[in-house]
C-alpha positions in Angstrom: 163.5 81.7 40.2 162.8 78.4 42.0 160.5 77.1 44.7 162.0 75.5 47.9 159.9 73.6 50.4 160.5 73.7 54.1 161.5 70.3 55.5 162.8 69.0 58.8 164.2 71.1 61.7 167.6 72.0 63.0 168.3 73.3 66.5 170.2 76.4 67.6 171.4 77.5 71.0 170.0 80.7 72.4 173.5 82.3 72.4 173.9 81.6 68.7 170.5 83.0 67.9 171.2 86.2 70.0 174.6 86.6 68.2 173.0 86.1 64.7 170.2 88.5 65.5 172.6 91.3 66.6 175.3 90.6 63.9 172.8 90.3 61.0 171.3 93.7 61.7 174.8 95.3 61.9 175.8 93.6 58.6 172.6 94.8 56.9 173.3 98.4 58.0 176.8 98.2 56.5 175.3 96.8 53.2 172.8 99.6 53.1 175.3 102.3 53.9 177.6 101.1 51.2 174.8 100.8 48.6 173.7 104.4 49.4 177.2 105.7 48.9 177.6 103.8 45.7 174.3 105.1 44.4 175.7 108.7 44.8 179.1 108.1 43.2 178.9 105.1 40.8 177.4 105.7 37.3 174.1 104.1 36.5 175.7 102.2 33.6 177.9 100.4 36.1 175.5 100.2 39.0 172.7 98.5 37.0 174.8 95.3 36.9 174.8 95.2 40.7 171.1 95.4 41.0 168.9 92.4 41.8 165.6 92.9 39.8 162.6 93.1 42.0 159.8 90.6 41.0 156.7 92.0 39.5 154.5 90.9 42.4 156.7 92.8 44.9 155.7 96.5 45.1 158.4 99.1 45.6 158.6 100.2 49.2 158.2 103.9 49.9 161.6 103.6 51.6 163.3 102.4 48.4 165.1 99.2 47.3 167.3 99.1 50.4 164.3 98.7 52.7 163.2 95.3 51.3 164.1 92.1 53.1 167.3 90.3 52.4 168.5 86.8 53.0 172.0 86.7 54.5 174.0 83.5 54.1 175.9 82.5 57.3 178.3 79.7 58.1 179.3 78.6 61.6 183.1 78.1 61.1 185.7 77.1 63.7 186.5 80.8 64.2 182.8 81.8 64.6 179.9 82.9 62.5 180.8 84.3 59.1 178.5 86.0 56.6 179.5 85.0 53.0 176.9 87.0 51.1 173.2 87.9 50.8 170.3 87.6 48.4 167.0 89.3 47.9 164.7 86.7 49.2 160.9 87.0 48.8 158.4 84.9 50.6 155.1 83.8 48.9 152.4 82.2 51.0 151.1 78.7 50.3 147.6 78.8 48.7 144.6 77.4 50.6 144.4 74.0 48.9 148.1 73.3 49.6 147.8 74.5 53.2 145.1 71.9 53.9 147.1 69.2 52.2 150.4 70.1 54.0 149.6 71.9 57.3 152.4 74.2 58.5 154.4 74.0 55.2 155.9 77.2 53.8 157.1 77.7 50.3 159.8 80.2 49.3 160.5 81.8 46.0 163.9 83.4 46.0 165.7 85.6 43.5 169.4 85.1 43.4 171.3 88.4 44.1 174.8 86.8 44.1 176.3 89.4 41.7 175.1 92.2 43.8 176.2 90.5 47.0 179.7 89.5 45.7 180.4 93.0 44.3 179.3 94.5 47.6 181.4 92.0 49.6 184.4 93.0 47.4 183.9 96.7 47.9 183.3 96.5 51.6 186.4 94.3 52.2 188.6 96.5 50.0 187.5 99.6 52.0 188.0 97.7 55.3 191.6 96.9 54.3 192.3 100.4 53.1 191.0 102.0 56.3 192.9 99.5 58.5 196.1 100.3 56.6 195.8 104.1 56.3 193.7 105.0 59.3 196.5 106.7 61.3 197.2 109.1 58.3 193.6 109.7 57.1 192.8 113.4 57.4 189.0 112.9 57.4 186.9 110.4 59.3 186.9 107.0 57.6 183.8 105.8 55.8 183.3 103.0 58.3 183.3 103.9 62.0 185.0 101.9 64.7 182.0 99.7 65.4 181.4 99.0 61.7 185.1 98.1 61.3 184.8 95.6 64.2 181.7 94.1 62.6 183.5 93.6 59.2 186.5 92.1 60.9 184.4 89.7 62.9 181.8 88.6 60.3 182.9 89.4 56.8 185.1 87.2 54.6 188.1 88.4 52.6 187.1 89.0 49.0 189.2 90.1 46.1 189.3 90.4 42.3 192.4 88.2 42.2 193.4 85.0 43.8 196.9 86.3 44.6 196.3 87.2 48.3 195.1 83.6 48.9 197.9 82.0 47.0 200.4 84.0 48.9 198.9 83.2 52.3 198.1 79.6 51.4 194.4 80.0 52.4 191.7 78.1 50.4 189.5 80.2 48.3 186.4 80.0 46.0 186.0 81.7 42.6 182.6 83.2 41.9 182.1 83.4 38.2 180.2 86.7 38.1 180.4 89.3 35.4 183.7 90.3 37.1 185.3 87.2 38.6 185.4 87.5 42.4 187.6 85.4 44.7 186.5 84.8 48.3 188.1 83.0 51.2 186.6 79.5 51.4 184.8 79.0 54.7 184.0 75.3 55.1 180.4 74.7 56.1 179.7 71.8 58.5 178.7 68.5 56.7 175.1 67.5 57.1 172.9 64.4 56.4 169.1 64.8 56.0 166.7 61.9 56.0 163.7 63.0 53.9 160.9 60.8 52.6 163.0 57.7 52.7 165.9 59.4 50.9 169.2 60.5 52.4 170.4 63.9 51.3 174.0 64.8 51.8 175.5 68.3 51.8 176.5 71.2 54.0 174.7 73.1 56.7 174.1 76.8 56.0 172.1 79.3 58.0 170.0 81.9 56.3 169.0 84.9 58.2 166.1 87.1 57.1 166.7 90.8 57.9 164.6 93.8 57.1 166.2 97.3 57.1 166.7 97.3 60.9 164.9 94.2 62.1 165.8 90.5 62.5 163.0 88.5 60.9 164.1 84.9 61.6 166.3 82.0 60.6 166.1 79.9 57.5 168.6 77.0 57.9 169.1 74.8 54.9 171.0 71.9 53.5 173.1 73.0 50.5 173.0 69.8 48.4 175.9 68.5 46.4 174.2 69.6 43.2 173.8 73.2 44.5 170.1 73.0 45.3 168.7 73.8 48.8 166.5 72.0 51.2 165.2 74.3 53.8 164.6 73.3 57.4 162.8 74.8 60.4 164.9 76.5 63.1 164.2 75.4 66.6 165.8 77.1 69.6 167.1 75.1 72.6 
């Protein structure tokens, strides 16, 4: 758990915001559909390693774990917007004293759900490839419908338990050292320099998208620093 302070702003075109709003909701529904299916068929002894613990101050929603907000991580690549994963991301308000000292500042406390996210990315992509390959001979309706398949194709990133597909295709990849190592196609984020309090921070531009079960809640752009930390910025729309 660590606290991140909102800093300067970054601008988005209205078309990008509209696309992210629509795409993030579709991606969230695919996540939820997959989690619900796994909850029915995967043993608890396995599923518990995928769960992202809910902090004590966050009460359980009547709708269950899947109804809580998530923080999707998006990159604007040369081929368009790509979602590389998600986290459970909880927002805590600034107390009164800090609000007077720093008007308009927001502070975030987030709980990293990378293990859950990567395992879900892995399962979703494997299902996508299987359906794409065998759809003509499938006797029953596939798990993901046509619209969901189009969403996965457009916005998800190839993810495997081995680097072999990337080595064979020559595509760059990133290894996630989770409980089960996961290999994901490397999508290069645009470089970014941020001038903050007389200091120059160098890193890459990432776009966080807050999504409730069926609602777009807003953008949380951030600079991913070279040391892995994050500096959040305010999203302004042109």
